[in-house]
C-alpha positions as CSV (number, residue, x, y, z in Angstrom):
1,L,4.2,-3.3,9.7
2,V,3.3,-6.9,8.8
3,F,6.3,-8.4,10.6
4,T,5.5,-6.3,13.7
5,L,1.8,-7.4,13.7
6,V,2.8,-11.0,13.4
7,M,5.3,-10.8,16.2
8,E,3.3,-8.6,18.6
9,S,-0.2,-9.9,18.1
10,Q,0.5,-13.6,17.5
11,K,-2.6,-13.5,15.2
12,K,-3.1,-14.3,11.6
13,V,-1.8,-11.6,9.3
14,L,-1.9,-11.4,5.5
15,L,0.1,-9.1,3.3
16,V,-1.7,-8.6,-0.1
17,S,0.7,-7.0,-2.5
18,I,-1.4,-5.5,-5.3
19,N,0.7,-4.4,-8.3
20,S,-0.4,-2.7,-11.5
21,A,1.0,-4.5,-14.5
22,A,2.1,-1.2,-15.9
23,E,4.0,-0.2,-12.7
24,M,5.7,-3.7,-12.6
25,V,7.2,-3.1,-16.0
26,S,8.4,0.4,-15.2
27,T,10.0,-0.6,-11.9
28,S,11.4,-4.0,-12.8
29,S,14.7,-2.5,-14.1
30,S,14.9,0.2,-11.5
31,D,18.0,0.5,-9.3
32,N,16.0,2.3,-6.6
33,L,14.6,-0.8,-5.0
34,E,17.5,-2.0,-2.8
35,A,15.4,-1.6,0.4
36,T,12.2,-3.1,-1.1
37,P,11.3,-6.5,0.4
38,R,11.4,-9.2,-2.2
39,W,9.9,-12.7,-2.2
40,D,10.7,-15.3,-4.8
41,V,7.1,-16.1,-5.4
42,P,4.8,-16.0,-8.5
43,I,2.6,-13.0,-8.9
44,I,-1.0,-14.0,-9.7
45,N,-3.3,-12.2,-12.1
46,L,-6.1,-10.7,-10.1
47,K,-8.5,-11.3,-13.0
48,G,-8.2,-15.1,-12.7
49,I,-9.0,-15.3,-9.0
50,V,-11.0,-12.2,-8.0
51,D,-14.4,-13.9,-8.2
52,N,-13.5,-17.3,-6.7
53,P,-12.9,-17.4,-2.9
54,N,-11.5,-20.9,-3.1
55,K,-8.8,-20.0,-5.6
56,I,-7.9,-16.9,-3.5
57,T,-7.4,-18.8,-0.3
58,N,-5.6,-21.7,-2.1
59,I,-2.9,-19.5,-3.6
60,I,-1.9,-17.7,-0.4
61,M,1.6,-18.7,0.6
62,T,3.5,-18.5,3.8
63,V,6.9,-16.8,3.5
64,H,9.6,-15.7,6.0
65,F,8.6,-15.2,9.7
66,N,5.2,-16.8,9.2
67,I,3.9,-14.0,7.1
68,D,1.1,-15.1,4.7
69,L,1.5,-13.4,1.3
70,L,-0.8,-13.0,-1.7
71,P,1.0,-11.1,-4.5
72,V,-1.4,-10.1,-7.3
73,S,-1.3,-7.9,-10.4
74,F,-4.0,-6.3,-12.4
75,D,-4.4,-4.4,-15.7
76,P,-5.8,-0.9,-14.9
77,N,-7.7,-1.0,-18.2
78,E,-9.9,-3.8,-16.9
79,T,-12.4,-1.5,-15.2
80,Y,-14.8,-4.3,-14.1
81,L,-12.2,-5.1,-11.4
82,V,-13.2,-1.9,-9.6
83,Q,-16.5,-3.6,-8.6
84,Q,-14.7,-6.8,-7.6
85,I,-12.2,-5.4,-5.3
86,S,-14.5,-5.1,-2.3
87,P,-15.7,-8.7,-2.3
88,F,-12.1,-9.8,-2.9
89,I,-10.8,-8.0,0.2
90,S,-13.9,-9.1,2.2
91,T,-13.1,-12.7,1.4
92,L,-9.6,-12.2,3.0
93,V,-11.0,-10.5,6.1
94,D,-13.0,-13.6,6.8
95,Y,-9.8,-15.6,7.3
96,Y,-7.4,-13.2,8.9
97,H,-7.3,-10.9,11.9
98,F,-5.3,-8.3,9.9
99,V,-5.1,-7.8,6.2
100,I,-2.5,-5.4,5.1
101,V,-2.9,-4.3,1.4
102,D,0.2,-2.8,-0.3
103,L,-1.2,-0.8,-3.2
104,P,0.6,0.5,-6.3
105,N,1.6,4.2,-6.6
106,E,-0.6,5.0,-9.6
107,M,-4.1,6.1,-8.6
108,D,-6.9,4.4,-10.5
109,G,-10.4,3.0,-9.7
110,V,-9.1,-0.3,-8.2
111,V,-6.7,1.5,-5.9
112,L,-9.2,4.1,-4.9
113,K,-11.8,1.5,-4.1
114,A,-9.3,-0.5,-2.0
115,L,-8.4,2.7,-0.1
116,T,-12.1,3.5,0.6
117,Q,-12.6,-0.1,1.9
118,S,-9.8,0.2,4.4
119,D,-10.2,0.7,8.1
120,V,-6.9,2.7,8.3
121,I,-4.9,4.1,5.4
122,H,-1.1,4.7,5.7
123,I,0.2,6.8,2.9
124,I,4.0,6.9,2.5
125,S,5.4,10.0,0.7
126,L,8.8,11.1,-0.2
127,D,10.1,14.2,1.4
128,D,9.9,16.6,-1.6
129,P,7.3,19.1,-2.7
130,E,6.2,17.2,-5.8
131,N,5.5,13.9,-3.9
132,L,3.9,15.8,-1.1
133,K,1.5,17.5,-3.6
134,M,0.7,14.2,-5.2
135,T,0.0,12.7,-1.7
136,R,-2.4,15.5,-1.0
137,Q,-4.2,14.9,-4.3
138,V,-4.7,11.2,-3.2
139,I,-6.2,12.4,0.1
140,Y,-8.5,14.8,-1.8
141,Q,-9.7,11.9,-4.0
142,I,-10.4,9.7,-0.9
143,E,-12.3,12.6,0.7
144,E,-14.3,13.2,-2.4
145,N,-15.1,9.5,-2.8
146,L,-16.1,9.0,0.9
147,K,-17.8,12.4,1.2
148,E,-19.5,12.7,4.7
149,N,-18.0,9.3,5.7
150,F,-14.4,10.6,5.4
151,D,-12.6,10.3,8.7
152,L,-9.5,12.4,9.2
153,E,-8.3,9.9,11.9
154,K,-8.4,7.1,9.3
155,V,-5.6,8.6,7.1
156,H,-2.0,8.6,8.4
157,V,0.7,10.3,6.3
158,I,4.2,9.0,6.8
159,I,7.1,10.9,5.3
160,S,10.0,8.8,4.1
161,G,13.4,10.3,5.2
162,K,16.0,12.0,3.1
163,P,19.6,13.0,3.9
164,T,19.5,15.8,6.5
165,E,20.7,18.5,4.2
166,A,18.0,17.8,1.7
167,S,15.2,17.2,4.2
168,L,12.2,19.5,4.5
169,S,11.2,20.8,7.9
170,Y,7.8,19.9,9.5
171,D,6.6,23.4,8.8
172,E,7.5,23.2,5.2
173,I,5.8,19.8,4.9
174,S,2.7,21.1,6.7
175,T,2.5,24.1,4.4
176,I,2.7,21.9,1.3
177,M,0.4,19.1,2.5
178,D,-2.2,21.1,4.4
179,F,-2.8,17.8,6.2
180,P,-1.5,16.3,9.4
181,V,1.7,14.2,9.2
182,A,1.7,11.2,11.5
183,T,5.5,10.7,11.5
184,K,8.7,11.2,9.5
185,L,10.9,8.2,9.1
186,P,14.7,8.6,9.4
187,Y,16.8,8.4,6.3
188,I,18.4,5.0,5.7
189,D,21.5,5.0,3.5
190,K,22.3,2.0,1.2
191,S,25.3,1.3,3.4
192,D,23.0,0.8,6.4
193,L,21.4,-2.2,4.6
194,T,24.5,-4.4,4.5
């Protein structure tokens, strides 16, 4: 998404990768990240920059293909960050045409606040009943938080592909989700990445 926005719009695009410290520990040794983009850049603790716009803009780095990147981590137990996430994102919007925020999988106050601040939310879910149910729970939380301001058009569910024999049909997905699915991505095998 970020690469396409940079190439197609020729405008300033920032990718903010927000990682939970707990999730980073659990995935650092995972073998399931072969297709995950990786940058050899330091991850900044959100706590140290969240209330200082100058620090925020000074640590943004440009990586491959002129993509500006701001990788940050946070401790979910630091609840005061929930109140800081809106000004943090607003600071970035002042400098960029597009700010893409990649959020961690675990749902907490910081993640929910970032979601409710977004103009458009893309939720990527795996193609299995358990993940689809968790995705629906995330949407319920967004609906509950936004109440009358919830806009169905704002949330786009994208299903990540699986091998054809293990893939659910659109009808099965719709029954489990009880929410419109924007698209279903094709399955990409590890061998396709070489």
